[in-house]
SEBADO-81357 format. One record per residue: x, y, z of N, C-alpha, C, O in turn; residue number from 1; residue in three letters. Coordinates in nm, 3 decimals, m for minus. Example, Ala and Ser with C-alpha at 12.3 -4.5 7.8 and 13.67 -1.06 7.14 Angstrom:
2
1.319_m0.569_0.780_1.230_m0.450_0.780_1.320_m0.330_0.780_1.424_m0.332_0.846_1_ALA
1.285_m0.225_0.708_1.367_m0.106_0.714_1.290_0.003_0.787_1.341_0.114_0.804_2_SER
//
This chain:
62
11.333_13.544_12.344_11.345_13.688_12.394_11.508_13.755_12.341_11.602_13.681_12.313_1_PRO
11.514_13.895_12.338_11.640_13.935_12.288_11.730_13.934_12.394_11.848_13.963_12.370_2_ASP
11.688_13.900_12.530_11.801_13.920_12.638_11.853_13.741_12.631_11.954_13.709_12.693_3_TRP
11.793_13.661_12.572_11.842_13.536_12.580_11.935_13.495_12.440_12.027_13.414_12.429_4_ARG
11.883_13.570_12.356_11.976_13.548_12.205_12.115_13.595_12.214_12.197_13.562_12.129_5_MET
12.148_13.679_12.322_12.269_13.710_12.323_12.369_13.618_12.372_12.487_13.631_12.341_6_LYS
12.320_13.511_12.460_12.390_13.418_12.499_12.378_13.300_12.447_12.426_13.204_12.507_7_GLY
12.301_13.278_12.302_12.327_13.143_12.225_12.440_13.127_12.154_12.471_13.210_12.068_8_VAL
12.518_13.017_12.183_12.583_12.948_12.088_12.549_12.851_12.011_12.506_12.745_12.058_9_MET
12.567_12.874_11.866_12.528_12.798_11.775_12.645_12.679_11.785_12.757_12.695_11.832_10_VAL
12.597_12.568_11.737_12.707_12.470_11.728_12.786_12.470_11.578_12.716_12.516_11.488_11_PRO
12.897_12.434_11.545_12.945_12.450_11.431_12.891_12.371_11.308_12.908_12.409_11.192_12_ASP
12.820_12.251_11.344_12.792_12.174_11.241_12.639_12.198_11.246_12.566_12.116_11.191_13_ASP
12.590_12.295_11.302_12.430_12.370_11.269_12.417_12.494_11.190_12.486_12.595_11.207_14_GLN
12.331_12.481_11.107_12.259_12.588_11.027_12.197_12.688_11.149_12.106_12.654_11.224_15_ASP
12.267_12.820_11.154_12.231_12.920_11.265_12.069_12.940_11.241_12.003_12.923_11.344_16_PRO
11.999_12.972_11.127_11.890_13.009_11.110_11.788_12.882_11.156_11.677_12.903_11.203_17_ASP
11.834_12.768_11.139_11.737_12.643_11.152_11.776_12.630_11.323_11.687_12.633_11.408_18_THR
11.868_12.621_11.345_11.923_12.617_11.517_11.824_12.724_11.581_11.753_12.676_11.670_19_TYR
11.805_12.850_11.557_11.756_12.970_11.641_11.593_12.954_11.594_11.509_12.999_11.672_20_LEU
11.557_12.904_11.492_11.433_12.872_11.464_11.378_12.762_11.562_11.266_12.778_11.611_21_ALA
11.440_12.673_11.587_11.405_12.558_11.700_11.395_12.601_11.824_11.313_12.568_11.909_22_GLU
11.495_12.688_11.832_11.486_12.783_11.986_11.377_12.837_12.013_11.315_12.834_12.119_23_ILE
11.344_12.902_11.890_11.218_12.995_11.915_11.110_12.932_11.914_11.012_12.984_11.966_24_LYS
11.102_12.813_11.859_10.973_12.715_11.852_10.953_12.656_11.978_10.843_12.632_12.028_25_GLN
11.058_12.635_12.025_11.028_12.575_12.178_11.001_12.639_12.295_10.955_12.592_12.399_26_ASP
11.040_12.773_12.263_10.992_12.889_12.355_10.857_12.915_12.345_10.780_12.919_12.441_27_LEU
10.822_12.936_12.201_10.662_12.905_12.197_10.587_12.814_12.240_10.488_12.848_12.305_28_ILE
10.613_12.674_12.217_10.565_12.573_12.263_10.578_12.572_12.421_10.496_12.498_12.474_29_ALA
10.641_12.622_12.486_10.635_12.615_12.610_10.582_12.762_12.690_10.624_12.795_12.801_30_GLN
10.485_12.839_12.610_10.425_12.980_12.615_10.555_13.065_12.694_10.528_13.133_12.793_31_LYS
10.678_13.057_12.650_10.766_13.180_12.685_10.739_13.279_12.656_10.727_13.371_12.737_32_LEU
10.719_13.292_12.503_10.712_13.409_12.417_10.582_13.379_12.329_10.553_13.263_12.298_33_VAL
10.506_13.485_12.293_10.405_13.474_12.222_10.419_13.403_12.059_10.516_13.411_11.983_34_PRO
10.335_13.359_12.044_10.365_13.296_11.895_10.409_13.386_11.752_10.463_13.349_11.648_35_GLY
10.361_13.519_11.799_10.346_13.624_11.681_10.406_13.739_11.753_10.342_13.842_11.772_36_ASP
10.563_13.720_11.805_10.596_13.810_11.877_10.650_13.943_11.824_10.691_14.038_11.891_37_ALA
10.642_13.934_11.685_10.673_14.066_11.612_10.564_14.123_11.578_10.569_14.241_11.544_38_GLU
10.439_14.051_11.579_10.313_14.115_11.551_10.276_14.215_11.676_10.207_14.316_11.665_39_GLY
10.326_14.174_11.781_10.306_14.271_11.903_10.329_14.434_11.881_10.270_14.533_11.925_40_VAL
10.417_14.421_11.814_10.482_14.594_11.788_10.406_14.642_11.670_10.387_14.764_11.662_41_LYS
10.359_14.560_11.570_10.319_14.611_11.453_10.166_14.702_11.502_10.102_14.684_11.606_42_ALA
10.142_14.785_11.409_10.025_14.853_11.452_9.903_14.818_11.353_9.917_14.795_11.233_43_ALA
9.782_14.820_11.423_9.695_14.760_11.321_9.647_14.874_11.222_9.679_14.991_11.246_44_THR
9.572_14.843_11.111_9.534_14.940_11.021_9.443_15.015_11.062_9.430_15.118_10.995_45_GLU
9.353_14.999_11.173_9.261_15.085_11.256_9.356_15.215_11.313_9.329_15.335_11.301_46_LYS
9.488_15.146_11.387_9.544_15.251_11.462_9.618_15.346_11.369_9.615_15.468_11.379_47_GLN
9.684_15.276_11.277_9.728_15.370_11.178_9.656_15.486_11.101_9.711_15.591_11.067_48_VAL
9.512_15.450_11.077_9.404_15.537_11.027_9.361_15.636_11.131_9.326_15.748_11.095_49_ASP
9.361_15.600_11.267_9.334_15.674_11.388_9.465_15.791_11.387_9.442_15.911_11.398_50_GLN
9.566_15.749_11.376_9.712_15.834_11.420_9.701_15.929_11.284_9.735_16.047_11.296_51_ALA
9.654_15.879_11.155_9.667_15.962_11.038_9.553_16.065_11.062_9.589_16.181_11.041_52_ALA
9.424_16.050_11.100_9.317_16.129_11.135_9.345_16.232_11.221_9.312_16.348_11.194_53_ASP
9.415_16.196_11.343_9.479_16.291_11.447_9.551_16.365_11.388_9.514_16.482_11.397_54_ALA
9.669_16.345_11.311_9.762_16.442_11.248_9.690_16.530_11.156_9.704_16.652_11.167_55_LEU
9.617_16.481_11.070_9.526_16.561_10.981_9.454_16.653_11.059_9.465_16.768_11.014_56_LEU
9.390_16.645_11.150_9.331_16.734_11.235_9.390_16.840_11.313_9.339_16.949_11.342_57_GLU
9.529_16.785_11.348_9.620_16.882_11.431_9.660_17.014_11.330_9.689_17.128_11.364_58_SER
9.650_16.957_11.191_9.754_17.048_11.084_9.627_17.115_11.015_9.645_17.228_10.970_59_ILE
9.533_17.071_11.006_9.431_17.124_10.957_9.394_17.264_11.000_9.357_17.278_11.117_60_THR
9.401_17.394_10.904_9.336_17.525_10.952_9.192_17.525_11.005_9.093_17.469_10.957_61_VAL
9.201_17.585_11.089_9.051_17.606_11.134_8.996_17.764_11.134_8.880_17.788_11.167_62_LYS
//
């Protein structure tokens, strides 16, 4: 999680990307974060279509 990433110290002999990926994998394995954390924020195609339809409806002259 973002709040934990602020306190992470990457050892000098480690690649930061690899090190953080291992931490993320550990958190996922322990079910502390969902496997697809970024996907939680992403809108589905259906949600985008619904939002577009609602916007079109609101600006269409009646």
